[in-house]
C-alpha positions in Angstrom: 75.8 -6.8 76.0 76.2 -4.0 73.4 78.8 -3.5 70.7 81.5 -1.0 71.3 80.6 2.5 70.1 83.4 2.5 67.5 82.3 -0.8 65.9 78.7 0.5 65.7 79.9 3.7 64.0 82.0 1.6 61.6 79.0 -0.7 60.7 76.8 2.3 60.2 79.4 3.9 57.9 79.6 0.8 55.8 75.8 0.6 55.6 75.7 4.2 54.2 78.4 3.6 51.6 76.0 2.5 48.9 73.7 5.4 49.5 76.6 7.9 49.4 78.0 6.4 46.2 74.5 6.6 44.5 74.1 10.2 45.6 77.5 11.2 44.3 76.9 9.4 41.0 73.6 11.3 40.6 75.2 14.6 41.5 78.0 14.2 39.0 75.9 12.6 36.2 75.0 15.9 34.4 78.1 17.3 32.8 77.0 20.9 33.1 76.5 20.7 36.9 79.7 18.7 37.8 81.8 21.7 38.8 79.1 23.3 41.0 78.4 19.9 42.6 82.0 19.3 43.3 82.5 22.8 44.8 79.4 22.4 47.0 80.6 19.0 48.2 84.2 20.1 49.0 83.1 23.3 50.8 80.6 21.4 52.9 83.1 18.6 53.6 85.7 21.1 54.7 83.9 21.9 58.0 84.7 25.6 57.7 82.9 27.8 60.1 83.1 31.5 59.1 81.0 34.4 60.6 79.1 31.9 62.7 77.8 30.1 59.6 78.5 26.4 59.2 80.1 24.7 56.2 76.8 23.2 55.2 75.3 26.6 54.5 78.5 27.9 53.0 78.6 24.9 50.6 75.1 25.5 49.4 75.5 29.2 49.0 78.9 28.9 47.1 77.6 26.1 44.9 74.4 28.0 44.0 76.4 31.2 43.2 78.9 29.2 41.1 76.0 27.5 39.3 74.2 30.8 38.6 77.3 32.7 37.5 79.3 30.1 35.5 77.3 27.1 34.4 73.8 28.2 33.5 74.8 29.3 30.0 76.8 26.1 29.5 73.9 23.9 30.5 71.5 25.8 28.3 73.8 25.6 25.3 74.3 21.9 26.0 70.6 21.2 26.0 70.0 23.2 22.8 72.8 21.2 21.1 71.2 17.9 22.2 67.8 19.1 20.9 69.2 20.0 17.5 71.1 16.7 17.0 68.0 14.6 18.1 
């Protein structure tokens, strides 16, 4: 006798909660990368399918573009400030 499919999915989801929380904590740990990580996560989570491209690829592309355009200078400055104060 097998468990109902819904119960199996629920148990699998609970089993993955710890992993998900650890991954999110790691992704948002570095202050300079938080906005890009959040944007990547939200776009990927949206499930948007545009021009035949899934949300997974859109999330990665948008996150990388955001990271390159808006956060590289902030992260570099932040690391330089930490090196000076150490």
